[in-house]
C-alpha positions as a Markdown table, in Angstrom:
| # | Residue | x | y | z |
|---|---|---|---|---|
| 1 | Met | 0.0 | 19.0 | 19.9 |
| 2 | Glu | -2.3 | 21.9 | 18.8 |
| 3 | Gln | -3.8 | 21.4 | 15.4 |
| 4 | Ser | -4.7 | 24.2 | 13.0 |
| 5 | Ser | -7.9 | 24.7 | 11.1 |
| 6 | Ala | -6.6 | 22.3 | 8.3 |
| 7 | Ala | -7.0 | 19.4 | 10.7 |
| 8 | Val | -10.4 | 20.4 | 12.1 |
| 9 | Ala | -13.1 | 18.4 | 10.3 |
| 10 | Pro | -16.7 | 19.8 | 10.0 |
| 11 | Glu | -18.7 | 19.0 | 13.1 |
| 12 | Gly | -19.7 | 15.4 | 13.3 |
| 13 | Leu | -17.7 | 14.2 | 10.3 |
| 14 | Gly | -15.2 | 12.4 | 12.5 |
| 15 | Asn | -17.9 | 10.5 | 14.3 |
| 16 | Glu | -19.6 | 9.6 | 11.0 |
| 17 | Ala | -16.3 | 8.2 | 9.7 |
| 18 | Val | -15.7 | 6.1 | 12.8 |
| 19 | Glu | -19.2 | 4.7 | 12.8 |
| 20 | Leu | -18.9 | 3.9 | 9.1 |
| 21 | Leu | -15.6 | 2.1 | 9.8 |
| 22 | Gln | -17.3 | 0.0 | 12.5 |
| 23 | Arg | -20.0 | -0.9 | 10.0 |
| 24 | Leu | -17.5 | -1.8 | 7.3 |
| 25 | Ile | -15.4 | -4.1 | 9.6 |
| 26 | Arg | -18.7 | -6.0 | 10.3 |
| 27 | Phe | -18.9 | -6.9 | 6.6 |
| 28 | Asn | -16.6 | -10.0 | 6.3 |
| 29 | Thr | -14.8 | -9.2 | 3.0 |
| 30 | Val | -11.8 | -11.6 | 3.5 |
| 31 | Asn | -10.2 | -12.3 | 0.2 |
| 32 | Pro | -10.5 | -15.0 | -1.0 |
| 33 | Pro | -13.4 | -15.2 | -1.6 |
| 34 | Gly | -14.0 | -11.4 | -1.1 |
| 35 | Asn | -17.8 | -11.2 | -1.0 |
| 36 | Glu | -17.5 | -7.4 | -1.4 |
| 37 | Gln | -21.0 | -6.9 | -2.8 |
| 38 | Glu | -23.0 | -6.1 | 0.4 |
| 39 | Ala | -20.3 | -3.6 | 1.6 |
| 40 | Gln | -20.2 | -2.0 | -1.8 |
| 41 | Glu | -24.0 | -1.7 | -2.0 |
| 42 | His | -24.0 | 0.0 | 1.4 |
| 43 | Leu | -21.4 | 2.5 | 0.3 |
| 44 | Ser | -23.2 | 3.1 | -3.0 |
| 45 | Gly | -26.4 | 3.9 | -1.1 |
| 46 | Leu | -24.6 | 6.5 | 1.1 |
| 47 | Leu | -22.9 | 8.2 | -1.8 |
| 48 | Gly | -26.0 | 8.1 | -4.1 |
| 49 | Glu | -28.1 | 9.9 | -1.5 |
| 50 | Ala | -25.4 | 12.6 | -1.3 |
| 51 | Gly | -25.6 | 13.3 | -5.0 |
| 52 | Phe | -23.0 | 11.1 | -6.5 |
| 53 | Glu | -23.6 | 9.1 | -9.7 |
| 54 | Cys | -22.9 | 5.5 | -8.6 |
| 55 | Glu | -22.1 | 2.4 | -10.7 |
| 56 | Leu | -21.2 | -1.1 | -9.5 |
| 57 | Leu | -18.9 | -2.6 | -12.1 |
| 58 | Ala | -18.0 | -6.3 | -11.7 |
| 59 | Ala | -15.5 | -8.6 | -13.4 |
| 60 | Glu | -16.8 | -11.5 | -11.2 |
| 61 | Glu | -20.3 | -12.1 | -9.9 |
| 62 | Gly | -20.7 | -10.8 | -6.3 |
| 63 | Arg | -17.5 | -8.8 | -6.4 |
| 64 | Pro | -18.3 | -5.3 | -7.8 |
| 65 | Asn | -16.2 | -2.3 | -7.8 |
| 66 | Leu | -17.9 | 1.0 | -6.8 |
| 67 | Val | -17.3 | 4.0 | -9.0 |
| 68 | Ala | -19.0 | 7.2 | -7.7 |
| 69 | Arg | -18.8 | 10.5 | -9.5 |
| 70 | Leu | -19.6 | 14.0 | -8.4 |
| 71 | Arg | -19.6 | 16.1 | -11.5 |
| 72 | Gly | -18.0 | 19.5 | -11.7 |
| 73 | Glu | -19.4 | 22.8 | -13.1 |
| 74 | Thr | -16.8 | 22.9 | -15.9 |
| 75 | Glu | -14.3 | 20.5 | -17.5 |
| 76 | Gly | -11.0 | 20.2 | -15.7 |
| 77 | Pro | -8.7 | 17.6 | -14.2 |
| 78 | Asn | -10.4 | 14.7 | -12.3 |
| 79 | Leu | -9.4 | 13.8 | -8.8 |
| 80 | Ala | -9.9 | 10.1 | -7.7 |
| 81 | Met | -9.8 | 9.0 | -4.1 |
| 82 | Ile | -9.3 | 5.3 | -4.3 |
| 83 | Cys | -9.4 | 2.5 | -1.8 |
| 84 | His | -10.2 | -1.2 | -1.5 |
| 85 | Val | -12.8 | -2.9 | 0.7 |
| 86 | Asp | -11.4 | -6.5 | 0.7 |
| 87 | Thr | -9.1 | -7.7 | 3.5 |
| 88 | Val | -6.7 | -10.6 | 4.3 |
| 89 | Pro | -7.9 | -13.4 | 6.5 |
| 90 | Ala | -7.9 | -13.4 | 10.3 |
| 91 | Asp | -7.8 | -16.3 | 12.8 |
| 92 | Pro | -10.1 | -15.4 | 15.7 |
| 93 | Gly | -8.1 | -17.6 | 18.0 |
| 94 | Glu | -5.2 | -15.3 | 17.7 |
| 95 | Trp | -7.2 | -12.2 | 18.5 |
| 96 | Ser | -8.3 | -10.7 | 21.8 |
| 97 | Arg | -11.4 | -9.3 | 20.2 |
| 98 | Asp | -13.8 | -10.4 | 17.4 |
| 99 | Pro | -11.9 | -9.6 | 14.1 |
| 100 | Trp | -15.3 | -8.6 | 12.6 |
| 101 | Gly | -16.8 | -6.9 | 15.6 |
| 102 | Gly | -15.7 | -3.3 | 14.9 |
| 103 | Asp | -15.5 | -2.7 | 18.6 |
| 104 | Ile | -14.3 | 0.6 | 20.1 |
| 105 | Ala | -12.0 | 0.1 | 23.1 |
| 106 | Asp | -9.2 | 2.2 | 24.6 |
| 107 | Asp | -9.8 | 4.9 | 21.9 |
| 108 | Phe | -9.2 | 2.4 | 19.1 |
| 109 | Val | -11.4 | 0.8 | 16.5 |
| 110 | Trp | -10.6 | -2.9 | 16.4 |
| 111 | Gly | -11.0 | -5.4 | 13.6 |
| 112 | Arg | -9.7 | -6.9 | 10.4 |
| 113 | Gly | -9.2 | -4.1 | 7.9 |
| 114 | Ala | -9.0 | -1.3 | 10.6 |
| 115 | Leu | -5.6 | -0.3 | 9.1 |
| 116 | Asp | -5.6 | -2.0 | 5.7 |
| 117 | Met | -7.7 | -0.3 | 4.6 |
| 118 | Lys | -11.2 | 0.1 | 5.8 |
| 119 | Asp | -10.2 | 3.1 | 7.9 |
| 120 | Gln | -9.3 | 5.0 | 4.7 |
| 121 | Val | -12.5 | 3.7 | 3.0 |
| 122 | Ala | -14.6 | 5.1 | 5.8 |
| 123 | Ala | -12.7 | 8.4 | 6.0 |
| 124 | Glu | -12.9 | 9.0 | 2.2 |
| 125 | Val | -16.5 | 8.0 | 1.8 |
| 126 | Ala | -17.7 | 9.9 | 4.9 |
| 127 | Ala | -15.9 | 13.0 | 3.6 |
| 128 | Cys | -17.4 | 12.6 | 0.2 |
| 129 | Val | -20.9 | 12.1 | 1.6 |
| 130 | Arg | -20.6 | 15.3 | 3.7 |
| 131 | Leu | -19.4 | 17.3 | 0.7 |
| 132 | Gly | -22.2 | 16.1 | -1.5 |
| 133 | Arg | -24.9 | 16.4 | 1.2 |
| 134 | Asp | -23.8 | 20.0 | 2.0 |
| 135 | Gly | -24.2 | 21.0 | -1.7 |
| 136 | Trp | -20.5 | 21.4 | -2.6 |
| 137 | Arg | -19.7 | 20.6 | -6.2 |
| 138 | Pro | -16.3 | 20.9 | -8.0 |
| 139 | Gln | -15.8 | 24.1 | -9.8 |
| 140 | Arg | -13.8 | 22.3 | -12.4 |
| 141 | Gly | -13.2 | 18.6 | -13.1 |
| 142 | Asp | -15.0 | 15.7 | -11.4 |
| 143 | Leu | -14.5 | 14.1 | -8.0 |
| 144 | Leu | -14.4 | 10.3 | -8.2 |
| 145 | Met | -14.7 | 8.0 | -5.2 |
| 146 | Ile | -13.5 | 4.5 | -6.4 |
| 147 | Val | -13.8 | 1.6 | -4.0 |
| 148 | Thr | -12.2 | -1.6 | -5.5 |
| 149 | Ala | -12.5 | -5.3 | -4.9 |
| 150 | Asp | -9.7 | -7.9 | -5.0 |
| 151 | Glu | -6.7 | -5.7 | -4.1 |
| 152 | Glu | -5.3 | -8.3 | -1.7 |
| 153 | Thr | -4.9 | -11.0 | -4.3 |
| 154 | Gly | -3.7 | -9.1 | -7.3 |
| 155 | Ala | -6.6 | -6.8 | -8.4 |
| 156 | His | -7.5 | -9.0 | -11.3 |
| 157 | Ala | -11.2 | -8.3 | -10.5 |
| 158 | Gly | -10.5 | -4.9 | -9.1 |
| 159 | Ala | -8.3 | -1.9 | -10.1 |
| 160 | Lys | -6.4 | -3.8 | -12.8 |
| 161 | Trp | -9.6 | -4.8 | -14.5 |
| 162 | Leu | -11.1 | -1.4 | -14.1 |
| 163 | Cys | -8.1 | 0.4 | -15.6 |
| 164 | Glu | -7.7 | -2.1 | -18.5 |
| 165 | Glu | -11.3 | -2.9 | -19.3 |
| 166 | Gln | -13.3 | 0.1 | -18.1 |
| 167 | Pro | -10.9 | 2.9 | -18.5 |
| 168 | Glu | -13.4 | 5.7 | -19.4 |
| 169 | Lys | -15.2 | 5.0 | -16.1 |
| 170 | Val | -12.2 | 5.7 | -14.0 |
| 171 | Arg | -10.0 | 8.0 | -16.1 |
| 172 | Cys | -8.4 | 10.6 | -13.8 |
| 173 | Asp | -5.5 | 13.0 | -13.5 |
| 174 | Tyr | -4.9 | 13.0 | -9.8 |
| 175 | Val | -5.2 | 10.0 | -7.4 |
| 176 | Val | -4.8 | 9.6 | -3.7 |
| 177 | Asn | -4.5 | 6.1 | -2.3 |
| 178 | Glu | -3.0 | 4.1 | 0.6 |
| 179 | Gly | 0.6 | 3.5 | 1.3 |
| 180 | Ala | 1.8 | 6.3 | 3.6 |
| 181 | Gly | 0.9 | 9.3 | 5.7 |
| 182 | Val | 2.1 | 8.3 | 9.2 |
| 183 | Ala | 3.9 | 11.0 | 11.1 |
| 184 | Ile | 7.5 | 10.3 | 12.1 |
| 185 | Glu | 10.2 | 12.1 | 14.1 |
| 186 | Phe | 13.8 | 12.2 | 13.0 |
| 187 | Glu | 16.6 | 14.3 | 14.5 |
| 188 | Gly | 14.2 | 16.8 | 16.0 |
| 189 | Arg | 11.9 | 17.3 | 13.0 |
| 190 | Arg | 8.4 | 16.1 | 12.2 |
| 191 | Tyr | 7.6 | 14.4 | 8.8 |
| 192 | Tyr | 4.5 | 13.0 | 7.2 |
| 193 | Thr | 5.4 | 10.2 | 4.8 |
| 194 | Leu | 4.0 | 10.2 | 1.3 |
| 195 | Ala | 4.3 | 7.4 | -1.3 |
| 196 | Ile | 5.3 | 8.5 | -4.8 |
| 197 | Gly | 5.8 | 5.0 | -6.2 |
| 198 | Glu | 5.8 | 1.3 | -5.6 |
| 199 | Lys | 8.5 | -1.2 | -6.1 |
| 200 | Gly | 8.1 | -3.8 | -8.7 |
| 201 | Val | 7.4 | -7.5 | -7.9 |
| 202 | Phe | 9.8 | -10.1 | -9.5 |
| 203 | Arg | 9.1 | -13.3 | -7.6 |
| 204 | Phe | 11.3 | -16.2 | -8.8 |
| 205 | Asn | 11.9 | -19.9 | -8.1 |
| 206 | Leu | 15.5 | -20.6 | -7.1 |
| 207 | Arg | 16.1 | -24.2 | -8.2 |
| 208 | Ala | 18.7 | -26.9 | -7.8 |
| 209 | His | 18.8 | -30.3 | -9.5 |
| 210 | Gly | 20.1 | -33.7 | -8.4 |
| 211 | Val | 19.5 | -37.4 | -8.8 |
| 212 | Ala | 16.7 | -39.3 | -7.1 |
| 213 | Gly | 17.3 | -42.3 | -4.9 |
| 214 | His | 15.8 | -44.2 | -1.9 |
| 215 | Ala | 15.9 | -42.1 | 1.2 |
| 216 | Ser | 16.9 | -45.1 | 3.3 |
| 217 | Ile | 20.3 | -45.0 | 1.6 |
| 218 | Pro | 21.6 | -41.4 | 1.8 |
| 219 | Gly | 24.6 | -42.2 | -0.3 |
| 220 | Val | 22.5 | -43.1 | -3.3 |
| 221 | Gly | 21.5 | -40.3 | -5.7 |
| 222 | Asp | 22.4 | -36.7 | -5.4 |
| 223 | Asn | 20.1 | -34.7 | -3.0 |
| 224 | Ala | 18.9 | -31.5 | -4.6 |
| 225 | Leu | 17.7 | -30.2 | -1.3 |
| 226 | Leu | 21.2 | -30.2 | 0.1 |
| 227 | Lys | 22.4 | -28.3 | -2.9 |
| 228 | Leu | 19.7 | -25.7 | -2.4 |
| 229 | Ala | 20.2 | -25.2 | 1.3 |
| 230 | Pro | 23.5 | -23.2 | 1.2 |
| 231 | Leu | 22.0 | -21.0 | -1.6 |
| 232 | Ile | 19.0 | -20.2 | 0.7 |
| 233 | Glu | 21.4 | -19.3 | 3.5 |
| 234 | Arg | 23.2 | -16.8 | 1.3 |
| 235 | Leu | 19.9 | -14.9 | 1.0 |
| 236 | Arg | 20.4 | -13.7 | 4.6 |
| 237 | Glu | 22.5 | -11.0 | 2.8 |
| 238 | Gln | 20.8 | -8.4 | 0.7 |
| 239 | Pro | 22.0 | -6.5 | -2.4 |
| 240 | Pro | 23.5 | -3.2 | -1.5 |
| 241 | Pro | 21.4 | 0.0 | -1.4 |
| 242 | Glu | 21.2 | 1.9 | -4.6 |
| 243 | Ser | 20.9 | 5.5 | -5.6 |
| 244 | Thr | 17.8 | 6.5 | -7.6 |
| 245 | Pro | 16.1 | 9.9 | -8.0 |
| 246 | Asp | 13.5 | 8.7 | -5.4 |
| 247 | Thr | 16.0 | 7.5 | -2.9 |
| 248 | Asp | 18.0 | 10.6 | -3.2 |
| 249 | Leu | 14.9 | 12.8 | -2.6 |
| 250 | Phe | 14.0 | 10.7 | 0.4 |
| 251 | Leu | 17.5 | 11.0 | 1.9 |
| 252 | Glu | 17.9 | 14.6 | 1.1 |
| 253 | Arg | 14.7 | 15.6 | 2.8 |
| 254 | Leu | 15.3 | 13.4 | 5.8 |
| 255 | Leu | 19.0 | 14.2 | 6.3 |
| 256 | Gly | 18.9 | 17.8 | 5.1 |
| 257 | Glu | 21.5 | 17.2 | 2.4 |
| 258 | Ala | 22.1 | 15.1 | -0.7 |
| 259 | Pro | 24.0 | 12.0 | 0.3 |
| 260 | Asn | 27.5 | 11.3 | -1.2 |
| 261 | Asp | 27.5 | 7.8 | 0.2 |
| 262 | Ile | 24.1 | 6.1 | 0.3 |
| 263 | Ser | 25.4 | 3.3 | 2.6 |
| 264 | Ala | 26.7 | 5.8 | 5.0 |
| 265 | Ala | 23.4 | 7.7 | 4.9 |
| 266 | Leu | 21.5 | 4.5 | 5.6 |
| 267 | Asp | 23.9 | 3.7 | 8.5 |
| 268 | Arg | 23.2 | 7.2 | 9.9 |
| 269 | Ile | 19.4 | 6.6 | 9.8 |
| 270 | Gln | 19.8 | 3.1 | 11.4 |
| 271 | Ala | 22.0 | 4.5 | 14.2 |
| 272 | Ala | 19.6 | 7.4 | 15.0 |
| 273 | Asp | 16.4 | 5.3 | 14.7 |
| 274 | Pro | 16.7 | 1.6 | 14.2 |
| 275 | Leu | 13.0 | 1.1 | 13.6 |
| 276 | Leu | 12.9 | 3.8 | 11.0 |
| 277 | Gly | 15.9 | 2.2 | 9.3 |
| 278 | Thr | 14.4 | -1.3 | 9.4 |
| 279 | Leu | 10.8 | -0.5 | 8.6 |
| 280 | Leu | 11.1 | 2.3 | 6.1 |
| 281 | Ala | 14.6 | 3.2 | 4.8 |
| 282 | Arg | 16.2 | -0.2 | 4.1 |
| 283 | Pro | 13.3 | -1.8 | 2.3 |
| 284 | Met | 13.0 | 1.1 | -0.2 |
| 285 | Leu | 16.6 | 1.7 | -1.0 |
| 286 | Gly | 17.3 | -1.2 | -3.3 |
| 287 | Val | 16.4 | -4.8 | -4.4 |
| 288 | Thr | 15.2 | -7.1 | -1.6 |
| 289 | Leu | 15.2 | -10.9 | -1.7 |
| 290 | Thr | 13.1 | -12.9 | 0.8 |
| 291 | Pro | 12.7 | -16.7 | 0.5 |
| 292 | Thr | 9.1 | -17.6 | 1.5 |
| 293 | Lys | 8.1 | -21.1 | 0.2 |
| 294 | Ala | 10.2 | -24.2 | -0.3 |
| 295 | His | 9.4 | -27.5 | -2.1 |
| 296 | Ala | 11.4 | -30.7 | -2.8 |
| 297 | Ser | 10.5 | -34.4 | -2.8 |
| 298 | Glu | 6.9 | -35.5 | -3.5 |
| 299 | Lys | 7.4 | -38.5 | -1.2 |
| 300 | Asp | 8.8 | -39.0 | 2.3 |
| 301 | Asn | 11.2 | -41.8 | 1.2 |
| 302 | Val | 12.6 | -40.3 | -2.0 |
| 303 | Val | 15.8 | -38.3 | -2.3 |
| 304 | Pro | 14.7 | -35.2 | -4.2 |
| 305 | Ser | 16.0 | -34.8 | -7.7 |
| 306 | Arg | 14.7 | -31.2 | -7.7 |
| 307 | Ala | 14.4 | -28.6 | -4.9 |
| 308 | Glu | 13.3 | -25.0 | -5.2 |
| 309 | Val | 12.4 | -22.0 | -3.0 |
| 310 | Leu | 10.2 | -19.2 | -4.0 |
| 311 | Val | 11.9 | -15.8 | -3.5 |
| 312 | Asp | 9.8 | -12.7 | -3.0 |
| 313 | Cys | 11.9 | -10.1 | -4.8 |
| 314 | Arg | 11.0 | -6.4 | -4.8 |
| 315 | Val | 12.8 | -3.9 | -7.0 |
| 316 | Pro | 12.9 | -0.1 | -7.3 |
| 317 | Pro | 10.6 | 1.4 | -9.9 |
| 318 | Gly | 11.7 | 1.0 | -13.5 |
| 319 | Met | 14.0 | -2.1 | -12.9 |
| 320 | Gly | 13.4 | -5.2 | -15.0 |
| 321 | Glu | 14.3 | -8.9 | -15.2 |
| 322 | Asp | 17.9 | -8.3 | -16.2 |
| 323 | Asp | 18.5 | -6.0 | -13.2 |
| 324 | Val | 17.1 | -8.6 | -10.9 |
| 325 | Arg | 19.2 | -11.4 | -12.3 |
| 326 | Glu | 22.3 | -9.3 | -11.8 |
| 327 | Arg | 21.5 | -8.3 | -8.2 |
| 328 | Ala | 20.3 | -11.8 | -7.2 |
| 329 | Gly | 23.3 | -13.5 | -8.8 |
| 330 | Ala | 25.7 | -11.2 | -7.0 |
| 331 | Val | 24.1 | -12.3 | -3.6 |
| 332 | Ile | 23.7 | -16.0 | -4.4 |
| 333 | Gly | 27.1 | -16.4 | -6.0 |
| 334 | Glu | 28.6 | -19.4 | -7.6 |
| 335 | Gly | 26.8 | -22.7 | -7.8 |
| 336 | Glu | 24.6 | -25.0 | -9.9 |
| 337 | Tyr | 21.2 | -23.5 | -9.8 |
| 338 | Glu | 18.6 | -21.8 | -12.1 |
| 339 | Ile | 16.3 | -18.9 | -11.7 |
| 340 | Glu | 12.8 | -19.0 | -13.1 |
| 341 | Phe | 10.6 | -15.9 | -12.8 |
| 342 | Val | 7.0 | -16.6 | -11.9 |
| 343 | Glu | 5.9 | -12.9 | -11.6 |
| 344 | Asp | 7.3 | -9.8 | -13.3 |
| 345 | Val | 5.7 | -6.5 | -12.6 |
| 346 | Val | 7.8 | -3.5 | -13.2 |
| 347 | Gly | 7.2 | -0.9 | -10.5 |
| 348 | Asn | 6.3 | 2.7 | -11.4 |
| 349 | Arg | 6.3 | 6.1 | -9.8 |
| 350 | Ser | 5.0 | 9.7 | -10.1 |
| 351 | Asp | 7.1 | 12.8 | -10.1 |
| 352 | Tyr | 6.7 | 14.7 | -6.8 |
| 353 | Ala | 5.5 | 17.9 | -8.3 |
| 354 | Gly | 2.4 | 19.7 | -9.5 |
| 355 | Pro | -1.0 | 20.7 | -7.9 |
| 356 | Leu | -1.6 | 17.5 | -6.0 |
| 357 | Ala | 1.8 | 17.6 | -4.3 |
| 358 | Glu | 1.4 | 21.3 | -3.6 |
| 359 | Ala | -2.1 | 20.8 | -2.0 |
| 360 | Ile | -0.8 | 18.1 | 0.3 |
| 361 | Glu | 2.3 | 20.2 | 1.2 |
| 362 | Asp | 0.0 | 23.1 | 2.1 |
| 363 | Trp | -2.3 | 21.0 | 4.2 |
| 364 | Val | 0.5 | 19.5 | 6.2 |
| 365 | Gly | 2.0 | 22.9 | 6.7 |
| 366 | Glu | -1.2 | 24.2 | 8.1 |
| 367 | Leu | -1.8 | 21.1 | 10.2 |
| 368 | Glu | 1.6 | 21.4 | 11.8 |
| 369 | Pro | 3.8 | 24.4 | 11.1 |
| 370 | Gly | 7.3 | 23.2 | 10.7 |
| 371 | Ala | 6.4 | 19.7 | 9.7 |
| 372 | Ala | 7.5 | 18.5 | 6.2 |
| 373 | Val | 6.3 | 15.9 | 3.7 |
| 374 | Leu | 8.7 | 13.0 | 3.2 |
| 375 | Pro | 8.3 | 11.4 | -0.3 |
| 376 | Met | 9.2 | 7.7 | -0.3 |
| 377 | Val | 8.7 | 4.5 | -2.4 |
| 378 | Met | 6.4 | 1.8 | -1.0 |
| 379 | Pro | 8.2 | -1.5 | -0.4 |
| 380 | Gly | 4.9 | -3.2 | -1.2 |
| 381 | Phe | 2.4 | -3.0 | -4.0 |
| 382 | Ser | -1.0 | -1.3 | -4.3 |
| 383 | Asp | -3.7 | -0.3 | -6.7 |
| 384 | Ser | -1.8 | 2.9 | -7.4 |
| 385 | His | 0.3 | 1.0 | -9.9 |
| 386 | Trp | -2.6 | 0.4 | -12.3 |
| 387 | Phe | -3.7 | 4.1 | -12.4 |
| 388 | Arg | -0.2 | 5.3 | -13.1 |
| 389 | Lys | 0.2 | 2.7 | -15.9 |
| 390 | Ala | -3.2 | 3.3 | -17.5 |
| 391 | Phe | -3.5 | 7.1 | -17.4 |
| 392 | Gly | -0.1 | 8.5 | -16.5 |
| 393 | Ala | -1.8 | 10.1 | -13.5 |
| 394 | Ala | -0.1 | 11.7 | -10.6 |
| 395 | Val | -0.7 | 9.1 | -7.9 |
| 396 | Phe | 0.3 | 9.5 | -4.3 |
| 397 | Gly | -0.3 | 7.3 | -1.3 |
| 398 | Phe | -1.3 | 9.6 | 1.6 |
| 399 | Cys | -3.6 | 9.0 | 4.5 |
| 400 | Pro | -2.5 | 11.1 | 7.5 |
| 401 | Gln | -2.0 | 9.6 | 10.9 |
| 402 | Asn | -0.3 | 11.1 | 13.9 |
| 403 | Ala | -1.8 | 9.3 | 16.9 |
| 404 | Met | -0.2 | 6.0 | 16.1 |
| 405 | Thr | 3.6 | 5.7 | 15.5 |
| 406 | Leu | 5.2 | 3.8 | 12.6 |
| 407 | Ala | 6.4 | 1.2 | 15.2 |
| 408 | Glu | 2.9 | 0.7 | 16.5 |
| 409 | Glu | 1.1 | 0.5 | 13.2 |
| 410 | Val | 3.3 | -1.7 | 11.0 |
| 411 | Pro | 3.2 | -4.9 | 13.0 |
| 412 | Leu | -0.7 | -4.7 | 13.1 |
| 413 | Val | -1.2 | -4.5 | 9.4 |
| 414 | His | -2.3 | -8.1 | 8.4 |
| 415 | Gly | -1.6 | -9.1 | 12.0 |
| 416 | Ala | -3.7 | -10.1 | 15.0 |
| 417 | Asp | -5.5 | -7.4 | 17.0 |
| 418 | Glu | -5.4 | -5.0 | 14.0 |
| 419 | Arg | -6.7 | -1.6 | 15.2 |
| 420 | Val | -6.6 | 2.1 | 14.4 |
| 421 | Ala | -6.8 | 5.1 | 16.7 |
| 422 | Val | -10.1 | 6.9 | 16.6 |
| 423 | Ala | -8.2 | 10.2 | 16.5 |
| 424 | Asp | -6.5 | 9.1 | 13.3 |
| 425 | Val | -9.8 | 8.2 | 11.6 |
| 426 | Glu | -11.0 | 11.7 | 12.4 |
| 427 | Leu | -7.8 | 13.3 | 11.1 |
| 428 | Met | -8.1 | 11.3 | 7.8 |
| 429 | Ala | -11.7 | 12.4 | 7.3 |
| 430 | Gly | -10.7 | 16.0 | 7.7 |
| 431 | Phe | -8.0 | 15.7 | 5.1 |
| 432 | Phe | -10.2 | 13.9 | 2.5 |
| 433 | His | -12.9 | 16.6 | 3.1 |
| 434 | Asp | -10.4 | 19.4 | 2.6 |
| 435 | Leu | -8.4 | 18.0 | -0.4 |
| 436 | Pro | -11.1 | 18.1 | -3.1 |
| 437 | Gln | -11.9 | 21.7 | -2.2 |
| 438 | Arg | -8.3 | 22.7 | -2.6 |
| 439 | Leu | -7.7 | 20.8 | -5.9 |
| 440 | Leu | -11.0 | 21.2 | -7.7 |
| 441 | Ser | -11.7 | 24.9 | -7.1 |
| 442 | Ala | -11.5 | 27.4 | -9.9 |
| 443 | Asn | -7.9 | 28.3 | -8.8 |
| 444 | Gly | -6.9 | 24.7 | -7.9 |
């Protein structure tokens, strides 16, 4: 595949991003406990030397967030490139290489965080450092480079805290974050995914009650676990897909026409590309219910009087508790049970329009003439949520990748032998170097 000038990074930038990624992987920032300080100080040093005004802001000792600002010549909209430096754990016994080695092998960079999301951290920071070092400054507005802590366990010491407790430090109009960007093929056309929103998180306990008794006499008492078991089995089924403005846009772009029947449209995707249907389309097109943790008796020899299962429930942006009860109740059906919500975060979204959308569309068109951007909603959750909620900013998840496929990438995120293609890190760095110049120019 021949790439246009939009994809060609300045000489040496790709290598700088790859080397920085290797260095970042070698900082063990597994959360908990995080220990992000050393990594953040390293990044702050690089950006400070390039002309950025850097601050380390911490809600918890040893866990700072980095906010670096490159001021523009005049006032204008601020662009924030955000990312997080903490990672999930890794079991070295399950890996074929050291999870914190940052090795390069077979044209991949290996290590925990290589895909989630130290690759994007490295690409964004390397791009910003090059821009600052070369003397580029925004003609209007400021460029912010925001590297957060604590994303993997709820952002209470990270983006959530920044947006709620330090809003003037991170106030912005446009945001680019993680969540999408991988290239896919469907029915002969090339697309680059772009996340315009995230589903909400409405985890709940599904609970059944009974009567305790001695486990040596099964007929004594009323076993709550046996009451709960058939309810869990019903969760193999999922609520039907639903039409929303976001799902309609996704299906119209992918299928070339507005769907009259969303279930039929989903079946068409699944038949043409089962992986695309399973990994991308189905999770975003409605409420999902996934049982993850169960609990019953406190003792081995006691018939449980109460049994419950935690259900990880994700819902389209804007849906609330009443919507979840309705969809969950329709799947679980009749029975003696109760639902207790333990987490209730309403998802949010950004309209796919305006200068940031246009800049990304233009870049993709120059990278690969004929390719299109495919707006979607993330099934998961990211720091983008807090910036939309705090500032009403246009927030998109976009980190371009075309060396690894969706099927190759998704199983490695949070998995063993996590790795990213060197070519993708180079492509990312080129994009993040290009975007501020498009968006913060006098005519941006």
